[in-house]
Backbone as numpy.savetxt, mean C-alpha at the origin, in Angstrom:
# Nx Ny Nz CAx CAy CAz Cx Cy Cz
-9.89 -25.30 7.28 -10.73 -24.12 7.28 -9.84 -22.87 7.28
-10.14 -21.93 6.38 -9.38 -20.68 6.28 -9.83 -19.75 7.39
-8.87 -19.15 8.13 -9.26 -18.21 9.17 -9.91 -16.98 8.56
-10.70 -16.30 9.38 -11.34 -15.07 8.91 -10.28 -14.05 8.54
-10.47 -13.43 7.42 -9.55 -12.43 6.90 -9.81 -11.08 7.57
-8.76 -10.38 8.03 -8.96 -9.09 8.69 -9.18 -7.98 7.68
-10.32 -8.01 6.98 -10.52 -7.01 5.92 -11.56 -5.96 6.24
-12.26 -6.07 7.33 -13.20 -5.01 7.70 -12.39 -3.77 8.06
-12.90 -2.62 7.82 -12.15 -1.38 7.93 -11.42 -1.24 9.26
-12.11 -1.29 10.37 -11.45 -1.11 11.66 -10.52 -2.27 11.97
-10.94 -3.48 11.64 -10.08 -4.64 11.88 -8.80 -4.54 11.05
-8.93 -4.08 9.82 -7.76 -3.96 8.97 -6.79 -2.92 9.53
-7.29 -1.80 10.02 -6.44 -0.76 10.60 -5.67 -1.30 11.79
-6.35 -2.05 12.64 -5.68 -2.66 13.80 -4.65 -3.68 13.33
-5.04 -4.47 12.35 -4.14 -5.49 11.81 -2.86 -4.86 11.27
-2.98 -3.75 10.56 -1.81 -3.09 9.98 -0.90 -2.52 11.07
-1.46 -2.13 12.18 -0.67 -1.49 13.23 -0.02 -2.48 14.18
-0.60 -3.64 14.39 -0.15 -4.53 15.44 0.70 -5.73 15.04
0.29 -6.52 14.06 1.01 -7.77 13.82 2.46 -7.57 13.38
3.18 -8.62 13.52 4.57 -8.60 13.09 4.62 -8.71 11.58
5.78 -8.43 11.02 5.97 -8.55 9.59 5.65 -9.98 9.14
6.02 -10.94 9.95 5.74 -12.34 9.62 4.23 -12.57 9.49
3.45 -12.01 10.40 1.98 -12.12 10.32 1.47 -11.45 9.05
1.98 -10.27 8.77 1.52 -9.55 7.58 1.85 -10.32 6.31
3.06 -10.87 6.23 3.44 -11.66 5.05 2.57 -12.91 4.91
2.20 -13.49 6.04 1.33 -14.67 6.02 -0.04 -14.33 5.44
-0.56 -13.15 5.78 -1.90 -12.76 5.35 -1.95 -12.15 3.96
-0.82 -11.72 3.43 -0.81 -11.05 2.13 -1.49 -11.85 1.03
-1.18 -13.15 0.84 -1.86 -13.91 -0.20 -3.37 -14.06 0.06
-3.75 -14.18 1.32 -5.17 -14.33 1.65 -5.93 -13.04 1.34
-5.35 -11.91 1.66 -6.01 -10.65 1.35 -6.09 -10.45 -0.16
-5.05 -10.84 -0.88 -5.10 -10.75 -2.34 -6.24 -11.61 -2.89
-6.37 -12.80 -2.35 -7.44 -13.71 -2.78 -8.81 -13.09 -2.50
-8.98 -12.49 -1.32 -10.25 -11.87 -0.97 -10.55 -10.68 -1.89
-9.52 -9.96 -2.29 -9.71 -8.85 -3.23 -10.15 -9.39 -4.59
-9.51 -10.44 -5.04 -9.87 -11.05 -6.33 -11.32 -11.55 -6.32
-11.79 -11.98 -5.16 -13.16 -12.47 -5.01 -14.16 -11.34 -4.76
-13.66 -10.11 -4.66 -14.54 -8.97 -4.44 -14.97 -8.79 -3.00
-14.34 -9.49 -2.07 -14.72 -9.41 -0.67 -13.98 -8.31 0.09
-12.93 -7.78 -0.48 -12.15 -6.74 0.18 -11.68 -5.75 -0.88
-11.49 -4.49 -0.51 -11.02 -3.51 -1.47 -9.53 -3.70 -1.77
-9.17 -3.46 -3.01 -7.77 -3.61 -3.42 -6.84 -2.67 -2.68
-7.36 -1.59 -2.15 -6.52 -0.68 -1.38 -5.90 -1.40 -0.19
-6.63 -2.32 0.43 -6.08 -3.07 1.56 -4.88 -3.90 1.13
-5.00 -4.56 -0.01 -3.87 -5.35 -0.51 -2.68 -4.44 -0.81
-2.95 -3.32 -1.49 -1.87 -2.41 -1.86 -1.14 -1.87 -0.62
-1.91 -1.50 0.40 -1.29 -0.99 1.63 -0.45 -2.06 2.31
-0.98 -3.25 2.39 -0.25 -4.33 3.04 0.99 -4.71 2.24
0.85 -4.79 0.93 1.98 -5.12 0.06 3.10 -4.07 0.24
2.72 -2.79 0.18 3.72 -1.73 0.32 4.38 -1.75 1.69
3.58 -1.95 2.73 4.13 -1.98 4.09 5.11 -3.14 4.25
4.75 -4.30 3.74 5.65 -5.47 3.81 6.95 -5.19 3.07
6.84 -4.66 1.85 8.04 -4.37 1.08 8.96 -3.39 1.81
8.39 -2.31 2.33 9.21 -1.33 3.05 9.86 -1.95 4.27
9.13 -2.80 4.98 9.69 -3.47 6.16 10.84 -4.41 5.79
10.78 -4.93 4.57 11.84 -5.82 4.07 12.98 -5.05 3.41
12.91 -3.72 3.43 13.95 -2.90 2.82 13.80 -2.77 1.31
12.62 -3.08 0.80 12.34 -2.98 -0.63 11.44 -1.77 -0.88
11.41 -1.28 -2.13 10.53 -0.14 -2.42 9.07 -0.56 -2.52
8.19 0.38 -2.27 6.76 0.10 -2.40 6.35 0.16 -3.87
5.27 -0.50 -4.20 4.79 -0.58 -5.58 3.65 0.40 -5.85
2.78 0.62 -4.87 1.56 1.39 -5.10 1.58 2.78 -4.47
2.65 3.11 -3.78 2.82 4.42 -3.11 1.66 4.73 -2.17
1.42 3.80 -1.26 0.38 4.01 -0.26 0.97 4.44 1.08
2.30 4.41 1.21 2.94 4.76 2.48 3.70 6.07 2.31
3.28 7.06 3.07 3.94 8.36 3.01 3.73 9.09 4.32
4.51 10.11 4.53 4.35 10.98 5.70 3.88 12.34 5.22
2.97 12.94 5.98 2.55 14.30 5.69 2.95 15.16 6.88
3.64 16.24 6.56 4.14 17.13 7.59 3.35 18.44 7.60
3.68 19.29 8.55 3.04 20.60 8.63 3.15 21.32 7.30
2.22 22.18 7.05 2.19 23.00 5.84 2.05 22.16 4.56
1.55 20.93 4.69 1.24 20.13 3.53 2.39 19.41 2.86
3.59 19.47 3.43 4.74 18.77 2.83 4.51 17.27 2.92
4.72 16.57 1.81 4.53 15.12 1.74 5.86 14.46 1.44
6.14 13.40 2.17 7.33 12.57 1.92 6.84 11.17 1.56
7.13 10.76 0.35 6.74 9.44 -0.11 7.90 8.49 0.15
7.61 7.37 0.82 8.64 6.38 1.09 9.13 5.79 -0.24
10.32 5.19 -0.28 10.88 4.70 -1.55 9.89 3.86 -2.37
9.93 4.03 -3.70 8.99 3.38 -4.60 9.72 2.80 -5.81
9.04 1.86 -6.48 9.56 1.24 -7.69 9.30 2.16 -8.88
10.25 2.29 -9.77 10.04 3.00 -11.02 9.83 4.49 -10.87
8.93 5.03 -11.69 8.63 6.46 -11.67 7.12 6.64 -11.49
6.66 7.87 -11.57 5.24 8.16 -11.37 4.38 7.35 -12.33
4.79 7.29 -13.58 4.02 6.54 -14.59 3.94 5.06 -14.23
5.05 4.49 -13.80 5.08 3.08 -13.41 4.14 2.81 -12.24
4.18 3.68 -11.24 3.31 3.53 -10.07 1.85 3.62 -10.50
1.52 4.60 -11.32 0.14 4.75 -11.78 -0.32 3.53 -12.59
0.57 2.94 -13.38 0.23 1.72 -14.12 -0.08 0.58 -13.16
0.74 0.43 -12.12 0.52 -0.64 -11.13 -0.80 -0.41 -10.39
-1.08 0.83 -10.05 -2.32 1.15 -9.36 -3.53 0.84 -10.25
-3.44 1.22 -11.52 -4.54 0.99 -12.46 -4.82 -0.51 -12.63
-3.79 -1.33 -12.59 -3.97 -2.78 -12.76 -4.91 -3.37 -11.72
-4.93 -2.77 -10.53 -5.79 -3.32 -9.48 -6.98 -2.39 -9.17
-7.17 -1.40 -10.03 -8.35 -0.55 -9.89 -8.22 0.60 -8.91
-7.01 0.94 -8.51 -6.83 2.10 -7.64 -6.79 3.37 -8.48
-7.18 4.49 -7.92 -7.10 5.75 -8.67 -5.64 6.14 -8.89
-5.43 6.98 -9.89 -4.08 7.50 -10.13 -3.65 8.33 -8.94
-2.35 8.51 -8.80 -1.82 9.30 -7.70 -2.33 10.74 -7.79
-2.57 11.33 -6.66 -2.93 12.73 -6.58 -1.73 13.56 -7.07
-2.01 14.70 -7.66 -0.92 15.53 -8.20 0.04 15.97 -7.11
-0.44 16.15 -5.87 0.45 16.55 -4.78 1.44 15.44 -4.45
0.97 14.20 -4.52 1.86 13.06 -4.26 2.87 12.94 -5.40
2.41 13.14 -6.64 3.32 13.10 -7.79 4.42 14.15 -7.63
4.05 15.34 -7.22 5.03 16.41 -7.02 6.03 16.03 -5.93
5.53 15.45 -4.85 6.40 15.03 -3.76 7.37 13.95 -4.23
6.89 13.05 -5.07 7.76 12.00 -5.60 8.87 12.62 -6.47
8.49 13.59 -7.30 9.48 14.25 -8.16 10.50 15.00 -7.31
10.03 15.66 -6.26 10.94 16.37 -5.34 11.87 15.40 -4.63
11.30 14.27 -4.20 12.08 13.29 -3.45 13.09 12.54 -4.28
12.93 12.52 -5.59 13.84 11.76 -6.45 15.01 12.59 -6.92
15.04 13.86 -6.52 16.16 14.73 -6.94 17.44 14.38 -6.23
């Protein structure tokens, strides 16, 4: 029997904050499966995938992890490729394109 997937909004937020990287990696395929079945939003998979990659010292694919500072300054954690590549990856799973402010922050951060 497959354990219940932590995909409900509040449960997912707690799940992202608490479990170890090992727990997150264990759940990544299950959350992907639930997204494919339409039971969970693809944003959950993208966030978990990016968080796992960053924790492993790898760049994120969907640019869901960033810091926002005072006065609107945004710092995007390391990512694969360029803005176009990220937007292509996001489109593949039905996520919206990056906001122009995030794109600008990525261009600033890559200098």
